N, C-alpha and C positions, 0 to 999 in steps of 0.2 A: 734637511734642506733640499737634497737631490730628489728624494721621494715626493716632497711637496710640489716641486716643479713638475715632475712627471705626472703626478695626480692631477694637477691643474691642466696640463696639456691633454690628458685623457678625457677630462670633462669637456674639453673643446672638440673632442673627436679625433685627436691626434695620438697615435699609439706607436709611432716608430721614431724614436728619439735617441740621440747619442751625445756624449759629453767628451770633449777633448781638451787637454791642457793647452792654454794659449801660449804659443811659442812660434818661433820662426820655423817654417817648413823647409829647412835647408836641403833636405833629401831630394827636393824637386829642382834644385838649381841646375844640375847636370842635364836633366830632361828639357827644361826651358831653354837652356843655352844651346842645346842641340837643335831644338826646333827653330830657334832664332837664326842660327848659322845656316840651316838648311832651307830658310825661307818658307817654313811651314806655318808661320803665324798668319792670321787673317786680320782684316781691317777692324773687327770687333774686339780684338784682344788687346790687353794692356802690354805695351812694349817694355816697360820698366819691370824687370824681374823682381826687384826688391818689393815693389808694391803687390806682387803676386804671392809672395811668401811671408810677408810681415804683417800680422794682424795688429801689431802695436801702433801702426800708422792710423788705425781707426779708433783704438782706445789704448792710451799709454799705460793705464793701470789694469789692463785686461788680465784676467786669471783663467777664465774658462770660456770655451766656445761650445755653444749648444747647437747641434745639427738636428733639424727636423724634416721629415719627409711628409709631403702633402700629396696623397694619391689623387689622380684626376680622371682615371679611366672609368667611363660609364657606358660609352658606346662601343660595343664589341663587334660591330659590323665592319669587316675588313675587306669587303669585296667591291668597293666603289671604284669605278673606272677613273673618274675625275674626283679628286678629294683634297681636303685640307688635313694636315697632320692632326692626330688626335689631341695634341696639347693646345691647338688653336681653336678647337671646337667649343671651348668653354670660356667663361669670363676671363679677362686678362689676369693671368696668375700673379703678376706683379702686385696688383691691387689686392687680390684675395689673400695672398700669403702675407703681405704687409699688414693687412687688417688683423690677422691672427697673431703675428709676431708682436704687434703693438700691445695687444692684450697680455701676452706673456711677459713682455718687458715691464708693463705696469705692475704685474704681480711680483716680479723680481724686485722692483723698486720698493714694493710694500714690505719685502723681506729685508730691506736695508742695503740692497746692492744697486750699482749702476748697470744699465743694459742698453745696448744699441742694436736695432734690427738691421739685417742685411738681406736684400733680395735683388740679386743681379745689379746692385748698386755699388759693387766693389769688385776687386780683381782677385780675391782670395780663391784658392783651389777647393771649391765647395765639395766636389766629388771625392777628392782625397780626404778631406776632413770628415765627410760622411762615412767613408770606409774605415778611417781610424776610429771613429766613434761607434762602429758596429751597426750603423743604420742599414748598411748593405755592403755589397762588394762591387768593385769595378769590373765589368765584363769586358770581353774583347771588343765589344762595340762602343767602348768608352763610356757606357751608361752605368749609373749606380743601380744595382739590381737588389731589391728588397725581397725578403722572404714572403711577405704577404701580398704585395702589390706589384711584384716584378719591377720593371724599369719605368713603369708609367707613374712617375712621381716628380713633383717639383721639389726643390730643396730650398730651405731657408735657414739662416744662421742668426744666432744672437751671441754677441760678445758681452760678457758680464765681468764685473769686478769681484763677484763672489768666487771663492775658492772651493769649487765643487769636486768631490771625489770622481776621478776618471779612471775606470778600469780598462785601459786600452791595451789589450793583449794581442792586438792585431800585428802580425809580422809584416814589415815593410816589403820584404821580397815577395810575400804572398800577394800583396796589393798590386805591385808593379809587374808581376808575372802572369796575372789572370789565372791563378791556380784553380779557382773554382769552376772555370769553364772547361777544365780538363782538355780533352782532345777535340772538343766541338769547334768547328770552324764555319758554322752555318752563316753567321753574319758576314764573314769574309767572303764566302762563296756567293752570297746573294747581293752583296753591295753592288749597285748598278755601275758605279764608277771606280770601284776598288779603292775608295777613299780610306777604307780600313782593310788591312791585309796582314799577313803573317810577318811581313818585314817592316812595315811603316804605317803611319796614320797621317793622312794629309787632309786636313779640314777644308783646304782651299778647293777641293774637287768634290766635297760632300754635296749631294743634291739639295739637302736642307739649306746649306749655305748659299748655293747657287740661286735658289728661289728667292733669297733675300737680298742678293746683290743688286746694285743699281744698274750695272751694265753686264750683260751676258753675251759671251762670244757665240757665234753661230753654231759652233760644234756642240753646244749644250742644248740647243732648242729641242731637238728630237729626244734627247735623253730625259727630259723632265717627265715625259710619259704620263701626263694627267695630274701631276703634282701642282697644286695651287699655292701651297706654302708648307715647307717642311717635307721631310721624308721619313716614313716609319718602317722602312724595309728591315733594318737591322733589329728592330724591336719585334715585328710581327713574326719573324722566323726564329726568334730566341726561345728555346725550350722552357726557360724559366718564366716566360710570359704565358705559358699554355694554360695553367690553372691558377688564376689569381683572383683576388676578391675585388669587387666593385668599390669605387670610392663612395664614401658616405658624406663627403663634404657637399653641403647643399649648394654652395656657390658655384660648384663645378658641374652643374647641370648642362648637358649638351644643348647648344642653341640650335633650334630647328633650321635656321637659314644656313648654318654651317654643315649640317648633316644632309639636309635636302637642298642641294645646291641649285641655284638658279643662275646658270652660267651666263646667260644674256644680261641679267641684271648686273652682274659684276663687270662685264665688258663695257657696258654703256652707263655705268654707275655715276650718279651725280654726287655732289658734296653732301646733300641732305641724307641720301641713303647710306653713304659711308659713315656719317656721324651717328645715324640712328642704329646702325647695325655693326659694321665691321670694325669700327674704331674701338668697340667694347671688348674685342678679342685680343689675344696675344700676338696677332699678326698685324693689327691696326697701326702699330707704331712705325711700320715701314711706309705707310702712306697709301693713298687710293691708287695711284698710278702703277705701283708694283703689283698689286692684286689684279688690276685690269690687264696688265701685260701678261701675267702668268695664265690668266683665264683665256686670253687670246691665243697664247702659244698652245695651251691644252686643246682648244677647239680645232686649231688648224694643223696640228701635227698628229693628233690622235684619232679624230673622227671627222671625216669629210662631209658629214650630213648637215653641219652648221652653216648657215648663211650669215656672213658678216657684212653689215652695212657700214662701210668705211666712212661714210659721210656723218655717221653718228659718233664716230670716235673723235672727240674734241681735243684730246691731249696730244700735242706734237710728239711727246715722248713715246706714247703708246702707238701712235700712227707710224712712227719710225720702225717699230717692230713688225707691224703689219706689212710694211713695204719690204722689210728684210725677208720675211717669210714668203712673200710673193716672189721675190727675186730668187729665193732658194728653190722655188718650184713646188712648195707645199700647198699652194692654193689651186 
């Protein structure tokens, strides 16, 4: 049964797969409670800890969780001054991963089992599950790091009623202590805001999160430093990402307009352009105005050669940031 599922996934081009017994992940209660008490949660997180550790909420008769890594890295150019995070340069991963998971679920159903796909549509600890299943290990940058593709992977899960053999010999202390990173602290040292550091991890000051927030305090405007959506710093400096294989998933072809950025197009973007291009990516879900705001910030804090015609900025929300930057003296 297990080998048939692995073989089916391999035929789809997926070769990094793990199997974990469906159970409550009680070992994470202390961590989640600590984060809650220290106000380290952000607006995108589930506040109910039970929903974060209990897969039976999604399937009462679940027996096995299948964790699958979807490599997405195709564009290895890391020298752009103004850029979108690598994961946003391809087709919206929610749709792509769901497409593949649906095929695998149908195959599992043909074997007589129930199966439900999960792609960011749940609150389960997908990185922890991936580590338990041997898909990769969790690094100090909080990313799952795979042997073949480094940390440039999306994760998808399937909960099934099939009782599949799970050889989980992963030590929990090893997962939570970042043992495989050894003494390397490059991600800590290079993190622009020290969102990750040797003492704590605070996602509320991660620049990837800041680029996605609806409201940004003035103190962050200069720190975005050309980031239009997301932040790859902790990945680009990671030694495990130095020699990795390119993704072979056709749907993750780098989109030209994300790689060769037309910054003025983004700032003055109309709904038609947004729907034809940017809505198709993984950053489109935050809406047109967020991308326009970030592009405006990049232009006016990073490079003074751009001329901004404020009369062409039609969004009051984006115009407010223009005025704030003006008042800060960045124009």
